[in-house]
ZAMARGU-4260 file (C-alpha; in steps of 0.2 Angstrom, whole numbers, plus 5000, padded with zeros to 4 digits):
<rodrens>
0) 5432/4381/5142 | 5450/4379/5149 | 5453/4372/5166 | 5453/4384/5180 | 5469/4386/5191
5) 5470/4372/5204 | 5472/4384/5218 | 5455/4392/5216 | 5446/4392/5232 | 5427/4390/5235
10) 5427/4409/5240 | 5437/4414/5224 | 5425/4403/5214 | 5410/4411/5222 | 5416/4429/5217
15) 5420/4423/5200 | 5403/4415/5197 | 5393/4429/5205 | 5402/4443/5196 | 5387/4448/5186
20) 5377/4450/5202 | 5392/4459/5211 | 5392/4471/5196 | 5374/4475/5199 | 5377/4479/5217
25) 5376/4463/5227 | 5389/4459/5240 | 5395/4441/5244 | 5391/4439/5263 | 5393/4421/5267
30) 5398/4404/5259 | 5390/4389/5268 | 5398/4372/5266 | 5387/4357/5265 | 5396/4341/5271
35) 5391/4323/5272 | 5391/4313/5288 | 5409/4310/5287 | 5413/4329/5285 | 5418/4328/5267
40) 5412/4344/5257 | 5398/4341/5245 | 5394/4358/5239 | 5393/4377/5244 | 5379/4389/5245
45) 5383/4407/5242 | 5373/4421/5249 | 5374/4439/5243 | 5364/4455/5247 | 5362/4472/5239
50) 5358/4489/5247 | 5340/4487/5245 | 5340/4471/5255 | 5337/4459/5240 | 5344/4442/5243
55) 5353/4431/5231 | 5357/4413/5235 | 5366/4401/5223 | 5374/4384/5225 | 5392/4380/5219
60) 5401/4364/5218 | 5417/4356/5211 | 5414/4347/5194 | 5428/4339/5185 | 5441/4352/5185
65) 5432/4368/5189 | 5419/4375/5201 | 5402/4377/5193 | 5385/4385/5199 | 5375/4370/5203
70) 5370/4357/5216 | 5375/4339/5215 | 5361/4328/5209 | 5349/4324/5223 | 5350/4307/5230
75) 5334/4296/5229 | 5330/4300/5248 | 5332/4319/5245 | 5344/4333/5247 | 5357/4332/5261
80) 5354/4343/5277 | 5366/4357/5281 | 5376/4352/5297 | 5376/4333/5294 | 5394/4332/5301
85) 5387/4337/5318 | 5377/4321/5319 | 5390/4310/5327 | 5384/4294/5335 | 5390/4300/5351
90) 5377/4315/5350 | 5362/4304/5348 | 5356/4307/5366 | 5356/4326/5362 | 5342/4335/5354
95) 5344/4341/5336 | 5338/4359/5333 | 5330/4362/5315 | 5330/4380/5310 | 5327/4389/5294
100) 5342/4394/5285 | 5361/4390/5286 | 5365/4406/5296 | 5353/4401/5310 | 5361/4384/5310
105) 5378/4391/5312 | 5373/4403/5326 | 5366/4389/5336 | 5381/4377/5332 | 5393/4391/5339
110) 5384/4389/5356 | 5387/4370/5356 | 5370/4364/5350 | 5367/4352/5336 | 5359/4362/5323
115) 5354/4357/5305 | 5343/4365/5291 | 5336/4360/5274 | 5338/4378/5269 | 5324/4391/5265
120) 5306/4389/5270 | 5302/4381/5254 | 5315/4367/5255 | 5308/4355/5268 | 5299/4343/5255
125) 5315/4340/5245 | 5326/4336/5260 | 5332/4319/5267 | 5326/4319/5285 | 5330/4301/5288
130) 5346/4305/5296 | 5336/4311/5311 | 5326/4296/5314 | 5322/4292/5332 | 5330/4308/5339
135) 5323/4321/5350 | 5320/4336/5339 | 5316/4355/5342 | 5310/4365/5327 | 5313/4384/5328
140) 5304/4392/5313 | 5305/4410/5308 | 5291/4422/5314 | 5280/4422/5299 | 5268/4412/5289
145) 5281/4403/5278 | 5291/4399/5294 | 5276/4391/5302 | 5272/4381/5287 | 5290/4375/5286
150) 5289/4370/5304 | 5273/4360/5301 | 5280/4351/5286 | 5296/4347/5296 | 5287/4341/5311
155) 5276/4330/5301 | 5290/4322/5292 | 5300/4319/5309 | 5285/4312/5318 | 5284/4299/5304
160) 5302/4295/5307 | 5299/4291/5326 | 5306/4307/5332 | 5300/4317/5348 | 5296/4334/5341
165) 5294/4351/5349 | 5291/4367/5339 | 5296/4384/5346 | 5282/4396/5347 | 5291/4410/5337
170) 5276/4422/5338 | 5278/4421/5357 | 5296/4427/5358 | 5293/4446/5355 | 5302/4445/5338
175) 5298/4456/5323 | 5289/4449/5308 | 5302/4437/5299 | 5312/4437/5315 | 5323/4421/5318
180) 5334/4413/5331 | 5349/4425/5326 | 5338/4440/5330 | 5333/4432/5347 | 5351/4429/5351
185) 5356/4447/5347 | 5342/4452/5359 | 5347/4439/5372 | 5366/4440/5373 | 5374/4427/5384
190) 5359/4415/5383 | 5364/4398/5390 | 5356/4381/5390 | 5343/4385/5403 | 5337/4400/5392
195) 5335/4388/5377 | 5325/4375/5388 | 5313/4389/5394 | 5308/4394/5376 | 5289/4392/5374
200) 5284/4378/5363 | 5268/4374/5353 | 5261/4357/5348 | 5268/4352/5332 | 5251/4350/5324
205) 5246/4368/5328 | 5260/4375/5319 | 5252/4371/5302 | 5243/4383/5291 | 5231/4370/5285
210) 5222/4371/5268 | 5213/4355/5272 | 5199/4354/5284 | 5203/4341/5297 | 5189/4331/5305
215) 5188/4330/5324 | 5189/4313/5332 | 5174/4308/5342 | 5166/4292/5349 | 5149/4283/5346
220) 5140/4267/5347 | 5140/4255/5332 | 5132/4238/5334 | 5133/4239/5352 | 5152/4243/5352
225) 5161/4259/5356 | 5170/4265/5340 | 5182/4280/5339 | 5181/4291/5324 | 5197/4293/5315
230) 5202/4310/5307 | 5204/4309/5289 | 5221/4311/5281 | 5225/4328/5274 | 5217/4330/5257
235) 5231/4339/5250 | 5250/4336/5250 | 5261/4350/5257 | 5268/4363/5244 | 5284/4374/5245
240) 5281/4392/5249 | 5286/4405/5235 | 5303/4413/5237 | 5303/4430/5229 | 5322/4428/5224
245) 5315/4417/5210 | 5309/4433/5201 | 5319/4445/5191 | 5327/4457/5203 | 5317/4472/5196
250) 5300/4463/5198 | 5302/4458/5216 | 5297/4473/5225 | 5282/4476/5213 | 5275/4458/5216
255) 5278/4459/5235 | 5269/4476/5236 | 5254/4470/5226 | 5252/4453/5236 | 5253/4463/5252
260) 5240/4476/5246 | 5228/4462/5241 | 5232/4451/5256 | 5235/4436/5244 | 5250/4423/5244
265) 5264/4430/5234 | 5262/4416/5222 | 5246/4423/5216 | 5255/4439/5209 | 5271/4431/5205
270) 5264/4418/5192 | 5254/4431/5182 | 5269/4442/5182 | 5281/4429/5174 | 5267/4423/5162
275) 5265/4442/5157 | 5284/4444/5154 | 5284/4428/5144 | 5270/4435/5133 | 5278/4451/5131
280) 5294/4443/5124 | 5284/4430/5114 | 5292/4425/5098 | 5304/4440/5097 | 5318/4428/5102
285) 5320/4410/5108 | 5333/4400/5117 | 5343/4386/5110 | 5345/4371/5122 | 5357/4361/5112
290) 5374/4366/5105 | 5372/4357/5088 | 5354/4351/5086 | 5340/4364/5083 | 5331/4363/5099
295) 5324/4380/5101 | 5311/4385/5114 | 5299/4400/5111 | 5294/4410/5126 | 5276/4403/5129
300) 5270/4399/5146 | 5253/4392/5152 | 5249/4397/5170 | 5235/4394/5182 | 5232/4400/5200
305) 5221/4389/5210 | 5211/4394/5226 | 5194/4395/5233 | 5182/4409/5227 | 5187/4420/5242
310) 5205/4418/5240 | 5208/4434/5229 | 5213/4425/5213 | 5205/4437/5201 | 5212/4453/5209
315) 5229/4446/5210 | 5230/4443/5191 | 5225/4461/5187 | 5242/4470/5190 | 5250/4459/5177
320) 5236/4461/5165 | 5236/4480/5167 | 5255/4480/5162 | 5250/4472/5146 | 5235/4483/5143
325) 5247/4498/5145 | 5258/4492/5132 | 5243/4489/5120 | 5236/4507/5123 | 5253/4515/5119
330) 5254/4506/5103 | 5236/4509/5099 | 5238/4528/5097 | 5251/4525/5083 | 5240/4511/5075
335) 5225/4524/5074 | 5237/4536/5065 | 5243/4523/5053 | 5224/4518/5050 | 5220/4536/5045
340) 5235/4537/5034 | 5230/4520/5025 | 5212/4526/5023 | 5218/4542/5014 | 5230/4531/5003
345) 5215/4520/4998 | 5205/4536/4994 | 5219/4542/4983 | 5221/4525/4975 | 5202/4525/4971
350) 5203/4542/4963 | 5218/4536/4953 | 5209/4521/4947 | 5194/4531/4942 | 5206/4542/4932
355) 5215/4527/4925 | 5199/4520/4918 | 5196/4536/4909 | 5214/4537/4902 | 5212/4518/4897
360) 5196/4522/4887 | 5204/4536/4878 | 5219/4525/4873 | 5208/4511/4867 | 5199/4523/4856
365) 5215/4529/4849 | 5220/4511/4845 | 5234/4511/4859 | 5231/4495/4868 | 5248/4495/4876
370) 5245/4513/4882 | 5228/4507/4890 | 5237/4493/4899 | 5250/4505/4906 | 5237/4517/4912
375) 5229/4503/4922 | 5245/4497/4930 | 5243/4505/4947 | 5251/4502/4964 | 5243/4487/4974
380) 5229/4492/4986 | 5237/4496/5003 | 5233/4485/5018 | 5225/4492/5033 | 5237/4490/5048
385) 5234/4476/5060 | 5227/4481/5077 | 5241/4479/5090 | 5236/4466/5102 | 5244/4457/5117
390) 5229/4452/5127 | 5213/4441/5122 | 5200/4435/5133 | 5187/4425/5123 | 5190/4422/5105
395) 5186/4408/5092 | 5200/4399/5084 | 5197/4408/5068 | 5198/4425/5076 | 5213/4420/5085
400) 5221/4415/5068 | 5218/4433/5062 | 5225/4441/5077 | 5240/4430/5077 | 5244/4434/5059
405) 5243/4452/5063 | 5253/4450/5079 | 5266/4437/5075 | 5275/4439/5092 | 5260/4430/5100
410) 5246/4434/5112 | 5242/4431/5130 | 5225/4424/5135 | 5217/4429/5151 | 5203/4419/5158
415) 5195/4424/5175 | 5189/4406/5176 | 5199/4392/5167 | 5187/4378/5171 | 5174/4384/5158
420) 5187/4385/5145 | 5194/4368/5148 | 5177/4360/5149 | 5172/4369/5132 | 5187/4360/5124
425) 5181/4343/5130 | 5164/4345/5121 | 5161/4334/5106 | 5165/4343/5090 | 5179/4354/5098
430) 5193/4341/5093 | 5201/4353/5080 | 5201/4367/5093 | 5209/4357/5105 | 5223/4352/5093
435) 5225/4371/5089 | 5228/4375/5107 | 5241/4361/5109 | 5250/4369/5095 | 5249/4386/5103
440) 5260/4380/5117 | 5274/4375/5106 | 5274/4392/5098 | 5279/4387/5081 | 5270/4384/5065
445) 5263/4385/5052 | 5245/4379/5056 | 5231/4379/5044 | 5213/4380/5049 | 5200/4374/5036
450) 5181/4377/5039 | 5167/4375/5027 | 5158/4391/5024 | 5173/4401/5032 | 5187/4397/5021
455) 5205/4393/5025 | 5215/4403/5038 | 5233/4400/5038 | 5242/4405/5054 | 5261/4407/5052
460) 5265/4403/5070 | 5252/4400/5083 | 5259/4406/5100 | 5248/4410/5114 | 5252/4411/5133
465) 5238/4407/5145 | 5234/4413/5162 | 5218/4410/5172 | 5211/4406/5189 | 5203/4389/5194
470) 5193/4384/5209 | 5199/4368/5218 | 5183/4358/5216 | 5181/4361/5198 | 5200/4358/5195
475) 5199/4341/5204 | 5184/4335/5193 | 5194/4340/5177 | 5210/4332/5183 | 5201/4315/5187
480) 5194/4315/5169 | 5211/4321/5161 | 5221/4307/5169 | 5209/4292/5165 | 5215/4291/5147
485) 5205/4294/5131 | 5201/4310/5123 | 5206/4321/5138 | 5223/4313/5141 | 5232/4322/5127
490) 5244/4332/5137 | 5234/4348/5137 | 5233/4349/5156 | 5251/4345/5158 | 5255/4360/5148
495) 5250/4371/5162 | 5268/4371/5169 | 5266/4386/5179 | 5251/4380/5189 | 5251/4384/5208
500) 5240/4379/5222 | 5247/4388/5237 | 5241/4388/5255 | 5231/4404/5259 | 5236/4410/5277
505) 5223/4410/5290 | 5227/4428/5295 | 5221/4443/5285 | 5222/4462/5288 | 5214/4477/5280
510) 5226/4487/5269 | 5222/4504/5261 | 5238/4512/5255 | 5246/4519/5240 | 5255/4506/5230
515) 5273/4508/5229 | 5276/4519/5213 | 5294/4516/5212 | 5291/4497/5212 | 5277/4499/5199
520) 5288/4510/5188 | 5303/4498/5189 | 5291/4484/5183 | 5283/4494/5169 | 5300/4499/5162
525) 5305/4481/5162 | 5289/4477/5152 | 5292/4492/5140 | 5310/4486/5137 | 5305/4468/5133
530) 5291/4475/5122 | 5303/4482/5109 | 5319/4471/5110 | 5333/4474/5099 | 5339/4458/5091
535) 5356/4464/5088 | 5357/4473/5105 | 5354/4457/5115 | 5366/4447/5104 | 5354/4435/5097
540) 5359/4423/5082 | 5348/4420/5067 | 5348/4406/5055 | 5338/4402/5039 | 5333/4385/5047
545) 5326/4393/5063 | 5310/4403/5062 | 5315/4415/5077 | 5331/4423/5082 | 5338/4414/5097
550) 5351/4415/5112 | 5362/4401/5117 | 5367/4395/5134 | 5384/4400/5140 | 5396/4385/5141
555) 5395/4383/5160 | 5376/4385/5159 | 5375/4371/5145 | 5385/4359/5156 | 5373/4362/5171
560) 5358/4360/5160 | 5364/4344/5152 | 5368/4336/5169 | 5351/4342/5176 | 5341/4335/5162
565) 5351/4319/5162 | 5346/4317/5181 | 5328/4321/5177 | 5326/4309/5162 | 5334/4295/5172
570) 5322/4297/5186 | 5308/4297/5173 | 5314/4281/5164 | 5314/4272/5181 | 5295/4271/5179
575) 5291/4276/5197 | 5279/4290/5191 | 5261/4287/5185 | 5259/4291/5166 | 5251/4308/5169
580) 5264/4314/5181 | 5278/4308/5170 | 5271/4318/5155 | 5270/4333/5166 | 5288/4331/5172
585) 5295/4327/5155 | 5290/4345/5149 | 5302/4353/5163 | 5317/4354/5152 | 5307/4365/5139
590) 5300/4375/5154 | 5317/4378/5162 | 5324/4385/5145 | 5309/4396/5143 | 5311/4403/5161
595) 5329/4405/5159 | 5326/4416/5144 | 5313/4426/5153 | 5325/4429/5168 | 5340/4433/5157
600) 5330/4446/5147 | 5320/4454/5162 | 5337/4457/5171 | 5343/4466/5156 | 5357/4454/5152
605) 5364/4452/5134 | 5373/4438/5125 | 5373/4420/5130 | 5362/4415/5145 | 5373/4412/5159
610) 5373/4400/5174 | 5365/4412/5186 | 5349/4414/5175 | 5348/4395/5172 | 5351/4391/5191
615) 5337/4402/5195 | 5326/4394/5182 | 5331/4377/5189 | 5326/4383/5207 | 5308/4385/5200
620) 5307/4367/5196 | 5306/4359/5213 | 5294/4373/5218 | 5282/4369/5203 | 5284/4350/5205
625) 5277/4352/5223 | 5262/4361/5217 | 5259/4349/5202 | 5258/4335/5215 | 5245/4344/5225
630) 5236/4348/5209 | 5236/4330/5203 | 5232/4323/5220 | 5213/4321/5217 | 5217/4308/5204
635) 5228/4298/5216 | 5220/4301/5233 | 5208/4286/5233 | 5193/4297/5237 | 5200/4307/5251
640) 5197/4324/5243 | 5180/4318/5238 | 5176/4313/5256 | 5180/4331/5261 | 5169/4338/5247
645) 5155/4326/5253 | 5156/4331/5271 | 5155/4350/5266 | 5137/4345/5259 | 5131/4337/5275
650) 5118/4351/5278 | 5111/4349/5261 | 5110/4330/5262 | 5102/4328/5279 | 5106/4315/5291
655) 5102/4300/5280 | 5105/4299/5261 | 5110/4287/5247 | 5124/4288/5234 | 5111/4293/5221
660) 5105/4308/5231 | 5123/4315/5230 | 5128/4312/5212 | 5112/4317/5204 | 5114/4335/5211
665) 5129/4338/5200 | 5140/4345/5213 | 5158/4349/5207 | 5170/4334/5211 | 5156/4322/5216
670) 5151/4313/5200 | 5145/4294/5202 | 5163/4287/5204 | 5169/4301/5215 | 5154/4299/5227
675) 5156/4280/5229 | 5174/4283/5233 | 5170/4296/5245 | 5157/4285/5254 | 5170/4271/5255
680) 5183/4282/5263 | 5170/4290/5276 | 5164/4272/5280 | 5182/4266/5283 | 5186/4281/5294
685) 5170/4279/5304 | 5161/4295/5299 | 5146/4285/5291 | 5135/4270/5295 | 5128/4260/5281
690) 5110/4253/5283 | 5102/4242/5270 | 5084/4247/5268 | 5070/4235/5262 | 5062/4241/5246
695) 5052/4226/5241 | 5066/4222/5229 | 5085/4223/5230 | 5089/4231/5247 | 5094/4250/5245
700) 5111/4256/5254 | 5107/4271/5264 | 5121/4281/5274 | 5119/4290/5291 | 5131/4302/5298
705) 5138/4298/5315 | 5134/4313/5327 | 5147/4317/5340 | 5142/4311/5357
</rodrens>
């Protein structure tokens, strides 16, 4: 790519880099400049909006001799805050205001306040908050669930840095849903310092929408000494909230409408939607992630949504499943007609064979052996058309092989409860099945399945996307086993790259309304278009050495991908991650490519995959990494999660129990090792007393719950 003119400004660069979105109706609204403490520009964040209210946010920076659509590699301590240049040493005595979004920070800065932000509601975990250490801080969240979750995360991080933290009670300001400080300022023009000081605040710890169940601190007597109970740490790390802008533009309204109607987190509907889109594309087309080497990723995604039985996982998966079922039904009508035609052809052939035998007998009697052979040379028996399938639920490896050979694009497996399927693959004698599923994630073949008594099934290309739900307790038990090493530590769990465990809001409301038909129609049209892609129409390349047509990355997108992957691999080579987490993160380059392909095609783009689609795919990565760390937490929490599980069984256990009383019941997440770890934690934090009971032999350790005073 030739160098751009040196006179190009960041504004000009934003218009150039967003030209695809602008063509689709987006209008560039603002360009926020991120600076370091000295005021030197680091990068810019462009914000655009269309007439429907959809938002588009993209980072832009100067790289070498041109502006590109990417952020600089994040420093080890985290991403820089917006508004750093306002944190001059002379301002240390002033309170720092932390808001949600650059526009809010700008609005407060114009009034002379020191205002910073990490960006959107999902950005708190990845930011470097250490620059605020020791300051007095006021957090002003948006008036919604993600905003309160953002405030809780920020408040916790700042408290650990020695900050005095207040949180503005956004729900007490009379603002509409999603209202922020800009909305408040528009309703309170001319507000001065006194008005800001009079804003209602809440305790930082009450701003959180907790998924953990914190214990209350009490006091009791132990060995004659008053001991204060300590609250257990949160059993789960915080996770980023889902941002609908991560989805293809024509899927956002459908996902948002479905999530609102079901009263579930948007993640619960978004993840199935993306998995279903990937399954619809399947092996029709891949993505080349290197210019010269043949690194081709096929469109296969494994996804899981994690939540309690009452969280609405199963209903949230159904809208995406219904889309695939509609595609199947449409094809099934044509398949039934083809089957009837093939059956008639077989009957005709049977009649022809009967007549041919008679003709051959006559020729032989006449001494015409060559004529007899010619009479028997008929067309080959027609094959019955393969049943068109996209969705499977519970099939053996052998049956899947037949279905895949008849549907070479690939399949999508829906499992209402993934834990049973995962446990089944752990059973003795299922090693070959497990190996087959590992190949299904790769999406390339061939794969040969040999069985005594069942013959040989050759699968040209095993490619199966997976989507299912999992309960936290069952998942925790499986994760602990999967990361210990041995048979279960083969990377199967790490292939669930689209696994999410979101916070479920404490609020709920009854919803009974018609779904948005326009949103559903737009989503259906996207699925229908992806179901019958034209390889030439989308500009895909083909090679005799590659088993699928493929799209390449555009030059600017290729540069961004190389830089991002280099940063990721250097982080992994540093050796700071446990092996199971390193294995999970090492699959992110393949995931980023597959997501970029889905986004590019779902947005009806053609030709090389541009920087915009890749940038959105890379925006998925920190969101998914945050959820991965929560999912793997049971393997690294030193018994804290098991302590919560054990406390939940308090009524069943009674006031006095032994470790054996717990693990012999077979409760999920409380095997022998987990039970012992849970008891150690509960003893350490003062929730249990240990008594040694005389049994006539070795003393028996019994544990007694401490009752509140």
